[in-house]
PyMOL Python script that loads the backbone (N, CA, C, O; Angstrom):
from pymol import cmd

cmd.read_pdbstr("""\
ATOM      1  N   MET A   1      81.688  -5.465 -66.661  1.00  0.00           N
ATOM      2  CA  MET A   1      80.706  -6.155 -65.838  1.00  0.00           C
ATOM      3  C   MET A   1      79.429  -6.348 -66.652  1.00  0.00           C
ATOM      4  O   MET A   1      79.090  -5.530 -67.508  1.00  0.00           O
ATOM      5  N   ASN A   2      78.734  -7.441 -66.369  1.00  0.00           N
ATOM      6  CA  ASN A   2      77.472  -7.655 -67.065  1.00  0.00           C
ATOM      7  C   ASN A   2      76.330  -7.009 -66.273  1.00  0.00           C
ATOM      8  O   ASN A   2      76.539  -6.486 -65.178  1.00  0.00           O
ATOM      9  N   ASP A   3      75.132  -7.054 -66.836  1.00  0.00           N
ATOM     10  CA  ASP A   3      73.988  -6.372 -66.229  1.00  0.00           C
ATOM     11  C   ASP A   3      73.703  -6.857 -64.813  1.00  0.00           C
ATOM     12  O   ASP A   3      73.445  -6.044 -63.925  1.00  0.00           O
ATOM     13  N   ALA A   4      73.744  -8.152 -64.590  1.00  0.00           N
ATOM     14  CA  ALA A   4      73.459  -8.697 -63.255  1.00  0.00           C
ATOM     15  C   ALA A   4      74.473  -8.187 -62.239  1.00  0.00           C
ATOM     16  O   ALA A   4      74.100  -7.829 -61.122  1.00  0.00           O
ATOM     17  N   HIS A   5      75.744  -8.150 -62.608  1.00  0.00           N
ATOM     18  CA  HIS A   5      76.764  -7.636 -61.696  1.00  0.00           C
ATOM     19  C   HIS A   5      76.571  -6.149 -61.424  1.00  0.00           C
ATOM     20  O   HIS A   5      76.767  -5.692 -60.298  1.00  0.00           O
ATOM     21  N   ASN A   6      76.188  -5.393 -62.454  1.00  0.00           N
ATOM     22  CA  ASN A   6      75.920  -3.961 -62.260  1.00  0.00           C
ATOM     23  C   ASN A   6      74.803  -3.756 -61.247  1.00  0.00           C
ATOM     24  O   ASN A   6      74.907  -2.905 -60.364  1.00  0.00           O
ATOM     25  N   VAL A   7      73.743  -4.533 -61.376  1.00  0.00           N
ATOM     26  CA  VAL A   7      72.610  -4.387 -60.464  1.00  0.00           C
ATOM     27  C   VAL A   7      73.001  -4.828 -59.053  1.00  0.00           C
ATOM     28  O   VAL A   7      72.637  -4.165 -58.082  1.00  0.00           O
ATOM     29  N   GLU A   8      73.729  -5.922 -58.924  1.00  0.00           N
ATOM     30  CA  GLU A   8      74.178  -6.373 -57.604  1.00  0.00           C
ATOM     31  C   GLU A   8      75.068  -5.320 -56.951  1.00  0.00           C
ATOM     32  O   GLU A   8      74.952  -5.070 -55.752  1.00  0.00           O
ATOM     33  N   TRP A   9      75.950  -4.705 -57.725  1.00  0.00           N
ATOM     34  CA  TRP A   9      76.804  -3.640 -57.196  1.00  0.00           C
ATOM     35  C   TRP A   9      75.955  -2.466 -56.733  1.00  0.00           C
ATOM     36  O   TRP A   9      76.192  -1.924 -55.654  1.00  0.00           O
ATOM     37  N   PHE A  10      74.962  -2.062 -57.537  1.00  0.00           N
ATOM     38  CA  PHE A  10      74.111  -0.939 -57.168  1.00  0.00           C
ATOM     39  C   PHE A  10      73.273  -1.281 -55.943  1.00  0.00           C
ATOM     40  O   PHE A  10      73.041  -0.413 -55.101  1.00  0.00           O
ATOM     41  N   LEU A  11      72.820  -2.504 -55.825  1.00  0.00           N
ATOM     42  CA  LEU A  11      72.066  -2.938 -54.646  1.00  0.00           C
ATOM     43  C   LEU A  11      72.932  -2.808 -53.395  1.00  0.00           C
ATOM     44  O   LEU A  11      72.449  -2.350 -52.360  1.00  0.00           O
ATOM     45  N   ALA A  12      74.192  -3.199 -53.474  1.00  0.00           N
ATOM     46  CA  ALA A  12      75.118  -3.029 -52.344  1.00  0.00           C
ATOM     47  C   ALA A  12      75.311  -1.549 -52.034  1.00  0.00           C
ATOM     48  O   ALA A  12      75.410  -1.169 -50.868  1.00  0.00           O
ATOM     49  N   ARG A  13      75.363  -0.723 -53.052  1.00  0.00           N
ATOM     50  CA  ARG A  13      75.490   0.731 -52.848  1.00  0.00           C
ATOM     51  C   ARG A  13      74.261   1.285 -52.137  1.00  0.00           C
ATOM     52  O   ARG A  13      74.384   2.107 -51.229  1.00  0.00           O
ATOM     53  N   LEU A  14      73.074   0.835 -52.548  1.00  0.00           N
ATOM     54  CA  LEU A  14      71.848   1.257 -51.871  1.00  0.00           C
ATOM     55  C   LEU A  14      71.863   0.855 -50.402  1.00  0.00           C
ATOM     56  O   LEU A  14      71.482   1.645 -49.538  1.00  0.00           O
ATOM     57  N   GLN A  15      72.300  -0.364 -50.116  1.00  0.00           N
ATOM     58  CA  GLN A  15      72.355  -0.838 -48.732  1.00  0.00           C
ATOM     59  C   GLN A  15      73.331  -0.008 -47.914  1.00  0.00           C
ATOM     60  O   GLN A  15      73.095   0.243 -46.732  1.00  0.00           O
ATOM     61  N   HIS A  16      74.411   0.415 -48.526  1.00  0.00           N
ATOM     62  CA  HIS A  16      75.389   1.260 -47.837  1.00  0.00           C
ATOM     63  C   HIS A  16      74.839   2.660 -47.600  1.00  0.00           C
ATOM     64  O   HIS A  16      75.010   3.220 -46.518  1.00  0.00           O
ATOM     65  N   GLU A  17      74.181   3.226 -48.607  1.00  0.00           N
ATOM     66  CA  GLU A  17      73.653   4.586 -48.520  1.00  0.00           C
ATOM     67  C   GLU A  17      72.441   4.685 -47.586  1.00  0.00           C
ATOM     68  O   GLU A  17      72.219   5.722 -46.961  1.00  0.00           O
ATOM     69  N   PHE A  18      71.667   3.614 -47.495  1.00  0.00           N
ATOM     70  CA  PHE A  18      70.432   3.625 -46.716  1.00  0.00           C
ATOM     71  C   PHE A  18      70.413   2.454 -45.733  1.00  0.00           C
ATOM     72  O   PHE A  18      69.652   1.504 -45.919  1.00  0.00           O
ATOM     73  N   PRO A  19      71.251   2.513 -44.677  1.00  0.00           N
ATOM     74  CA  PRO A  19      71.324   1.391 -43.730  1.00  0.00           C
ATOM     75  C   PRO A  19      70.028   1.184 -42.946  1.00  0.00           C
ATOM     76  O   PRO A  19      69.821   0.119 -42.365  1.00  0.00           O
ATOM     77  N   GLN A  20      69.160   2.187 -42.926  1.00  0.00           N
ATOM     78  CA  GLN A  20      67.885   2.078 -42.231  1.00  0.00           C
ATOM     79  C   GLN A  20      66.846   1.340 -43.081  1.00  0.00           C
ATOM     80  O   GLN A  20      65.685   1.227 -42.689  1.00  0.00           O
ATOM     81  N   CYS A  21      67.268   0.841 -44.238  1.00  0.00           N
ATOM     82  CA  CYS A  21      66.350   0.195 -45.177  1.00  0.00           C
ATOM     83  C   CYS A  21      66.820  -1.212 -45.544  1.00  0.00           C
ATOM     84  O   CYS A  21      68.002  -1.544 -45.445  1.00  0.00           O
ATOM     85  N   ASN A  22      65.866  -2.015 -45.967  1.00  0.00           N
ATOM     86  CA  ASN A  22      66.152  -3.288 -46.619  1.00  0.00           C
ATOM     87  C   ASN A  22      66.066  -3.032 -48.115  1.00  0.00           C
ATOM     88  O   ASN A  22      65.122  -2.398 -48.587  1.00  0.00           O
ATOM     89  N   CYS A  23      67.045  -3.522 -48.859  1.00  0.00           N
ATOM     90  CA  CYS A  23      67.076  -3.291 -50.297  1.00  0.00           C
ATOM     91  C   CYS A  23      67.039  -4.649 -51.000  1.00  0.00           C
ATOM     92  O   CYS A  23      67.839  -5.536 -50.704  1.00  0.00           O
ATOM     93  N   LEU A  24      66.103  -4.793 -51.931  1.00  0.00           N
ATOM     94  CA  LEU A  24      65.897  -6.065 -52.613  1.00  0.00           C
ATOM     95  C   LEU A  24      65.877  -5.888 -54.116  1.00  0.00           C
ATOM     96  O   LEU A  24      65.402  -4.875 -54.629  1.00  0.00           O
ATOM     97  N   MET A  25      66.394  -6.875 -54.814  1.00  0.00           N
ATOM     98  CA  MET A  25      66.272  -6.898 -56.267  1.00  0.00           C
ATOM     99  C   MET A  25      65.109  -7.819 -56.578  1.00  0.00           C
ATOM    100  O   MET A  25      65.147  -9.003 -56.245  1.00  0.00           O
ATOM    101  N   SER A  26      64.081  -7.288 -57.210  1.00  0.00           N
ATOM    102  CA  SER A  26      62.908  -8.083 -57.543  1.00  0.00           C
ATOM    103  C   SER A  26      63.144  -8.907 -58.802  1.00  0.00           C
ATOM    104  O   SER A  26      62.783 -10.083 -58.859  1.00  0.00           O
ATOM    105  N   ALA A  27      63.745  -8.292 -59.800  1.00  0.00           N
ATOM    106  CA  ALA A  27      63.928  -8.986 -61.074  1.00  0.00           C
ATOM    107  C   ALA A  27      64.942  -8.259 -61.928  1.00  0.00           C
ATOM    108  O   ALA A  27      65.170  -7.061 -61.766  1.00  0.00           O
ATOM    109  N   ILE A  28      65.552  -9.004 -62.843  1.00  0.00           N
ATOM    110  CA  ILE A  28      66.366  -8.401 -63.898  1.00  0.00           C
ATOM    111  C   ILE A  28      65.972  -9.093 -65.196  1.00  0.00           C
ATOM    112  O   ILE A  28      65.944 -10.321 -65.276  1.00  0.00           O
ATOM    113  N   CYS A  29      65.675  -8.303 -66.190  1.00  0.00           N
ATOM    114  CA  CYS A  29      65.187  -8.820 -67.469  1.00  0.00           C
ATOM    115  C   CYS A  29      66.337  -8.972 -68.454  1.00  0.00           C
ATOM    116  O   CYS A  29      67.411  -8.398 -68.275  1.00  0.00           O
ATOM    117  N   LEU A  30      66.091  -9.748 -69.487  1.00  0.00           N
ATOM    118  CA  LEU A  30      67.112  -9.965 -70.516  1.00  0.00           C
ATOM    119  C   LEU A  30      67.483  -8.685 -71.241  1.00  0.00           C
ATOM    120  O   LEU A  30      68.590  -8.572 -71.768  1.00  0.00           O
ATOM    121  N   ASP A  31      66.567  -7.711 -71.276  1.00  0.00           N
ATOM    122  CA  ASP A  31      66.860  -6.454 -71.968  1.00  0.00           C
ATOM    123  C   ASP A  31      67.631  -5.468 -71.101  1.00  0.00           C
ATOM    124  O   ASP A  31      67.873  -4.337 -71.524  1.00  0.00           O
ATOM    125  N   GLY A  32      68.024  -5.880 -69.887  1.00  0.00           N
ATOM    126  CA  GLY A  32      68.819  -5.019 -69.018  1.00  0.00           C
ATOM    127  C   GLY A  32      68.004  -4.195 -68.052  1.00  0.00           C
ATOM    128  O   GLY A  32      68.564  -3.401 -67.297  1.00  0.00           O
ATOM    129  N   GLY A  33      66.694  -4.362 -68.056  1.00  0.00           N
ATOM    130  CA  GLY A  33      65.857  -3.673 -67.082  1.00  0.00           C
ATOM    131  C   GLY A  33      65.869  -4.414 -65.759  1.00  0.00           C
ATOM    132  O   GLY A  33      66.010  -5.637 -65.728  1.00  0.00           O
ATOM    133  N   ALA A  34      65.723  -3.687 -64.680  1.00  0.00           N
ATOM    134  CA  ALA A  34      65.707  -4.318 -63.367  1.00  0.00           C
ATOM    135  C   ALA A  34      64.726  -3.580 -62.463  1.00  0.00           C
ATOM    136  O   ALA A  34      64.481  -2.386 -62.632  1.00  0.00           O
ATOM    137  N   ALA A  35      64.173  -4.309 -61.503  1.00  0.00           N
ATOM    138  CA  ALA A  35      63.290  -3.720 -60.510  1.00  0.00           C
ATOM    139  C   ALA A  35      63.926  -3.910 -59.139  1.00  0.00           C
ATOM    140  O   ALA A  35      64.298  -5.021 -58.760  1.00  0.00           O
ATOM    141  N   LEU A  36      64.045  -2.805 -58.401  1.00  0.00           N
ATOM    142  CA  LEU A  36      64.624  -2.820 -57.068  1.00  0.00           C
ATOM    143  C   LEU A  36      63.646  -2.184 -56.101  1.00  0.00           C
ATOM    144  O   LEU A  36      62.905  -1.272 -56.468  1.00  0.00           O
ATOM    145  N   SER A  37      63.643  -2.662 -54.866  1.00  0.00           N
ATOM    146  CA  SER A  37      62.804  -2.062 -53.831  1.00  0.00           C
ATOM    147  C   SER A  37      63.679  -1.657 -52.656  1.00  0.00           C
ATOM    148  O   SER A  37      64.587  -2.383 -52.253  1.00  0.00           O
ATOM    149  N   VAL A  38      63.384  -0.482 -52.119  1.00  0.00           N
ATOM    150  CA  VAL A  38      64.063   0.030 -50.927  1.00  0.00           C
ATOM    151  C   VAL A  38      62.954   0.241 -49.892  1.00  0.00           C
ATOM    152  O   VAL A  38      62.072   1.079 -50.075  1.00  0.00           O
ATOM    153  N   MET A  39      63.012  -0.538 -48.791  1.00  0.00           N
ATOM    154  CA  MET A  39      61.955  -0.507 -47.785  1.00  0.00           C
ATOM    155  C   MET A  39      62.526  -0.110 -46.435  1.00  0.00           C
ATOM    156  O   MET A  39      63.487  -0.715 -45.959  1.00  0.00           O
ATOM    157  N   GLN A  40      61.935   0.908 -45.818  1.00  0.00           N
ATOM    158  CA  GLN A  40      62.387   1.282 -44.481  1.00  0.00           C
ATOM    159  C   GLN A  40      62.070   0.136 -43.527  1.00  0.00           C
ATOM    160  O   GLN A  40      60.996  -0.461 -43.603  1.00  0.00           O
ATOM    161  N   LYS A  41      63.007  -0.171 -42.627  1.00  0.00           N
ATOM    162  CA  LYS A  41      62.893  -1.349 -41.769  1.00  0.00           C
ATOM    163  C   LYS A  41      61.711  -1.299 -40.810  1.00  0.00           C
ATOM    164  O   LYS A  41      61.054  -2.321 -40.617  1.00  0.00           O
ATOM    165  N   HIS A  42      61.419  -0.184 -40.219  1.00  0.00           N
ATOM    166  CA  HIS A  42      60.349  -0.107 -39.223  1.00  0.00           C
ATOM    167  C   HIS A  42      59.249   0.823 -39.695  1.00  0.00           C
ATOM    168  O   HIS A  42      58.762   1.671 -38.948  1.00  0.00           O
ATOM    169  N   SER A  43      58.867   0.643 -40.955  1.00  0.00           N
ATOM    170  CA  SER A  43      57.860   1.499 -41.555  1.00  0.00           C
ATOM    171  C   SER A  43      57.228   0.737 -42.717  1.00  0.00           C
ATOM    172  O   SER A  43      57.719  -0.317 -43.121  1.00  0.00           O
ATOM    173  N   VAL A  44      56.155   1.272 -43.237  1.00  0.00           N
ATOM    174  CA  VAL A  44      55.517   0.663 -44.405  1.00  0.00           C
ATOM    175  C   VAL A  44      55.964   1.331 -45.703  1.00  0.00           C
ATOM    176  O   VAL A  44      55.453   1.006 -46.774  1.00  0.00           O
ATOM    177  N   VAL A  45      56.905   2.253 -45.615  1.00  0.00           N
ATOM    178  CA  VAL A  45      57.361   3.005 -46.780  1.00  0.00           C
ATOM    179  C   VAL A  45      58.251   2.124 -47.657  1.00  0.00           C
ATOM    180  O   VAL A  45      59.214   1.516 -47.187  1.00  0.00           O
ATOM    181  N   THR A  46      57.903   2.074 -48.936  1.00  0.00           N
ATOM    182  CA  THR A  46      58.685   1.333 -49.927  1.00  0.00           C
ATOM    183  C   THR A  46      58.872   2.203 -51.161  1.00  0.00           C
ATOM    184  O   THR A  46      57.926   2.818 -51.651  1.00  0.00           O
ATOM    185  N   VAL A  47      60.100   2.246 -51.653  1.00  0.00           N
ATOM    186  CA  VAL A  47      60.409   2.931 -52.910  1.00  0.00           C
ATOM    187  C   VAL A  47      60.792   1.847 -53.906  1.00  0.00           C
ATOM    188  O   VAL A  47      61.704   1.059 -53.659  1.00  0.00           O
ATOM    189  N   THR A  48      60.089   1.813 -55.031  1.00  0.00           N
ATOM    190  CA  THR A  48      60.384   0.832 -56.068  1.00  0.00           C
ATOM    191  C   THR A  48      60.993   1.545 -57.265  1.00  0.00           C
ATOM    192  O   THR A  48      60.461   2.547 -57.744  1.00  0.00           O
ATOM    193  N   LEU A  49      62.108   1.019 -57.736  1.00  0.00           N
ATOM    194  CA  LEU A  49      62.812   1.605 -58.876  1.00  0.00           C
ATOM    195  C   LEU A  49      62.798   0.631 -60.043  1.00  0.00           C
ATOM    196  O   LEU A  49      63.042  -0.563 -59.870  1.00  0.00           O
ATOM    197  N   GLN A  50      62.516   1.137 -61.206  1.00  0.00           N
ATOM    198  CA  GLN A  50      62.712   0.386 -62.439  1.00  0.00           C
ATOM    199  C   GLN A  50      63.905   1.040 -63.120  1.00  0.00           C
ATOM    200  O   GLN A  50      63.838   2.199 -63.529  1.00  0.00           O
ATOM    201  N   ILE A  51      64.987   0.297 -63.237  1.00  0.00           N
ATOM    202  CA  ILE A  51      66.234   0.892 -63.715  1.00  0.00           C
ATOM    203  C   ILE A  51      66.734   0.201 -64.980  1.00  0.00           C
ATOM    204  O   ILE A  51      66.315  -0.905 -65.322  1.00  0.00           O
ATOM    205  N   ASP A  52      67.636   0.885 -65.653  1.00  0.00           N
ATOM    206  CA  ASP A  52      68.339   0.354 -66.812  1.00  0.00           C
ATOM    207  C   ASP A  52      69.727  -0.058 -66.329  1.00  0.00           C
ATOM    208  O   ASP A  52      70.582   0.793 -66.083  1.00  0.00           O
ATOM    209  N   ALA A  53      69.946  -1.351 -66.197  1.00  0.00           N
ATOM    210  CA  ALA A  53      71.207  -1.855 -65.644  1.00  0.00           C
ATOM    211  C   ALA A  53      72.414  -1.381 -66.434  1.00  0.00           C
ATOM    212  O   ALA A  53      73.484  -1.184 -65.858  1.00  0.00           O
ATOM    213  N   ARG A  54      72.271  -1.198 -67.718  1.00  0.00           N
ATOM    214  CA  ARG A  54      73.401  -0.765 -68.542  1.00  0.00           C
ATOM    215  C   ARG A  54      73.836   0.652 -68.215  1.00  0.00           C
ATOM    216  O   ARG A  54      75.003   1.004 -68.389  1.00  0.00           O
ATOM    217  N   ARG A  55      72.899   1.469 -67.740  1.00  0.00           N
ATOM    218  CA  ARG A  55      73.229   2.861 -67.402  1.00  0.00           C
ATOM    219  C   ARG A  55      73.900   2.979 -66.038  1.00  0.00           C
ATOM    220  O   ARG A  55      74.313   4.073 -65.654  1.00  0.00           O
ATOM    221  N   LEU A  56      74.016   1.881 -65.300  1.00  0.00           N
ATOM    222  CA  LEU A  56      74.661   1.936 -63.987  1.00  0.00           C
ATOM    223  C   LEU A  56      76.161   2.180 -64.082  1.00  0.00           C
ATOM    224  O   LEU A  56      76.836   2.280 -63.058  1.00  0.00           O
ATOM    225  N   ARG A  57      76.679   2.277 -65.270  1.00  0.00           N
ATOM    226  CA  ARG A  57      78.087   2.666 -65.461  1.00  0.00           C
ATOM    227  C   ARG A  57      78.235   4.179 -65.472  1.00  0.00           C
ATOM    228  O   ARG A  57      79.351   4.695 -65.417  1.00  0.00           O
ATOM    229  N   ASP A  58      77.113   4.895 -65.543  1.00  0.00           N
ATOM    230  CA  ASP A  58      77.089   6.353 -65.625  1.00  0.00           C
ATOM    231  C   ASP A  58      76.896   6.950 -64.227  1.00  0.00           C
ATOM    232  O   ASP A  58      75.846   6.757 -63.614  1.00  0.00           O
ATOM    233  N   ALA A  59      77.885   7.660 -63.728  1.00  0.00           N
ATOM    234  CA  ALA A  59      77.840   8.230 -62.375  1.00  0.00           C
ATOM    235  C   ALA A  59      76.661   9.178 -62.199  1.00  0.00           C
ATOM    236  O   ALA A  59      76.074   9.232 -61.118  1.00  0.00           O
ATOM    237  N   ARG A  60      76.302   9.925 -63.238  1.00  0.00           N
ATOM    238  CA  ARG A  60      75.161  10.854 -63.135  1.00  0.00           C
ATOM    239  C   ARG A  60      73.851  10.095 -62.969  1.00  0.00           C
ATOM    240  O   ARG A  60      72.974  10.531 -62.223  1.00  0.00           O
ATOM    241  N   TYR A  61      73.712   8.985 -63.644  1.00  0.00           N
ATOM    242  CA  TYR A  61      72.514   8.154 -63.521  1.00  0.00           C
ATOM    243  C   TYR A  61      72.408   7.602 -62.100  1.00  0.00           C
ATOM    244  O   TYR A  61      71.334   7.615 -61.499  1.00  0.00           O
ATOM    245  N   ILE A  62      73.520   7.122 -61.575  1.00  0.00           N
ATOM    246  CA  ILE A  62      73.543   6.588 -60.216  1.00  0.00           C
ATOM    247  C   ILE A  62      73.165   7.675 -59.215  1.00  0.00           C
ATOM    248  O   ILE A  62      72.349   7.434 -58.325  1.00  0.00           O
ATOM    249  N   GLN A  63      73.739   8.853 -59.346  1.00  0.00           N
ATOM    250  CA  GLN A  63      73.418   9.951 -58.428  1.00  0.00           C
ATOM    251  C   GLN A  63      71.950  10.352 -58.523  1.00  0.00           C
ATOM    252  O   GLN A  63      71.331  10.677 -57.511  1.00  0.00           O
ATOM    253  N   MET A  64      71.395  10.331 -59.718  1.00  0.00           N
ATOM    254  CA  MET A  64      69.984  10.655 -59.898  1.00  0.00           C
ATOM    255  C   MET A  64      69.093   9.638 -59.186  1.00  0.00           C
ATOM    256  O   MET A  64      68.109  10.008 -58.547  1.00  0.00           O
ATOM    257  N   LEU A  65      69.444   8.351 -59.300  1.00  0.00           N
ATOM    258  CA  LEU A  65      68.665   7.311 -58.620  1.00  0.00           C
ATOM    259  C   LEU A  65      68.761   7.442 -57.107  1.00  0.00           C
ATOM    260  O   LEU A  65      67.756   7.316 -56.407  1.00  0.00           O
ATOM    261  N   LEU A  66      69.966   7.696 -56.597  1.00  0.00           N
ATOM    262  CA  LEU A  66      70.142   7.854 -55.150  1.00  0.00           C
ATOM    263  C   LEU A  66      69.359   9.059 -54.641  1.00  0.00           C
ATOM    264  O   LEU A  66      68.742   8.992 -53.578  1.00  0.00           O
ATOM    265  N   GLN A  67      69.380  10.151 -55.382  1.00  0.00           N
ATOM    266  CA  GLN A  67      68.627  11.341 -55.000  1.00  0.00           C
ATOM    267  C   GLN A  67      67.129  11.065 -55.010  1.00  0.00           C
ATOM    268  O   GLN A  67      66.409  11.528 -54.126  1.00  0.00           O
ATOM    269  N   LEU A  68      66.665  10.330 -55.981  1.00  0.00           N
ATOM    270  CA  LEU A  68      65.254   9.975 -56.060  1.00  0.00           C
ATOM    271  C   LEU A  68      64.826   9.171 -54.827  1.00  0.00           C
ATOM    272  O   LEU A  68      63.770   9.431 -54.249  1.00  0.00           O
ATOM    273  N   VAL A  69      65.642   8.204 -54.432  1.00  0.00           N
ATOM    274  CA  VAL A  69      65.327   7.410 -53.242  1.00  0.00           C
ATOM    275  C   VAL A  69      65.330   8.301 -52.007  1.00  0.00           C
ATOM    276  O   VAL A  69      64.419   8.212 -51.185  1.00  0.00           O
ATOM    277  N   ARG A  70      66.347   9.167 -51.860  1.00  0.00           N
ATOM    278  CA  ARG A  70      66.400  10.082 -50.717  1.00  0.00           C
ATOM    279  C   ARG A  70      65.129  10.917 -50.623  1.00  0.00           C
ATOM    280  O   ARG A  70      64.538  11.042 -49.550  1.00  0.00           O
ATOM    281  N   GLU A  71      64.712  11.488 -51.751  1.00  0.00           N
ATOM    282  CA  GLU A  71      63.512  12.332 -51.766  1.00  0.00           C
ATOM    283  C   GLU A  71      62.260  11.549 -51.391  1.00  0.00           C
ATOM    284  O   GLU A  71      61.422  12.036 -50.630  1.00  0.00           O
ATOM    285  N   GLN A  72      62.136  10.358 -51.915  1.00  0.00           N
ATOM    286  CA  GLN A  72      60.947   9.559 -51.625  1.00  0.00           C
ATOM    287  C   GLN A  72      60.908   9.112 -50.153  1.00  0.00           C
ATOM    288  O   GLN A  72      59.844   9.089 -49.536  1.00  0.00           O
ATOM    289  N   LEU A  73      62.070   8.760 -49.603  1.00  0.00           N
ATOM    290  CA  LEU A  73      62.114   8.363 -48.185  1.00  0.00           C
ATOM    291  C   LEU A  73      61.864   9.564 -47.281  1.00  0.00           C
ATOM    292  O   LEU A  73      61.241   9.436 -46.227  1.00  0.00           O
ATOM    293  N   HIS A  74      62.345  10.716 -47.693  1.00  0.00           N
ATOM    294  CA  HIS A  74      62.175  11.933 -46.904  1.00  0.00           C
ATOM    295  C   HIS A  74      60.717  12.359 -46.827  1.00  0.00           C
ATOM    296  O   HIS A  74      60.280  12.901 -45.811  1.00  0.00           O
ATOM    297  N   ARG A  75      59.961  12.118 -47.894  1.00  0.00           N
ATOM    298  CA  ARG A  75      58.547  12.497 -47.938  1.00  0.00           C
ATOM    299  C   ARG A  75      57.697  11.684 -46.971  1.00  0.00           C
ATOM    300  O   ARG A  75      56.607  12.110 -46.588  1.00  0.00           O
ATOM    301  N   SER A  76      58.177  10.548 -46.589  1.00  0.00           N
ATOM    302  CA  SER A  76      57.381   9.674 -45.719  1.00  0.00           C
ATOM    303  C   SER A  76      57.444  10.087 -44.262  1.00  0.00           C
ATOM    304  O   SER A  76      56.825   9.448 -43.412  1.00  0.00           O
TER     305      SER A  76
END
""", "prot")
cmd.dss("prot")
cmd.show_as("cartoon", "prot")
cmd.util.cbc("prot")
cmd.orient("prot")
């Protein structure tokens, strides 16, 4: 899969993991960097992630990102 497909897949995973949120891809750069936002639907809380799309093949990286979002949403 290419970087754009990796990010789209991860965005779908975020939407599945956090159904109480809207998940958006802001941008994907030529170097494989991407910006994603996870926003709670009935709140002003937003978590913004800057990710390395190439690392989305690594299960540990994915779990770390999901945990980071969980922690940030929980703090709100």
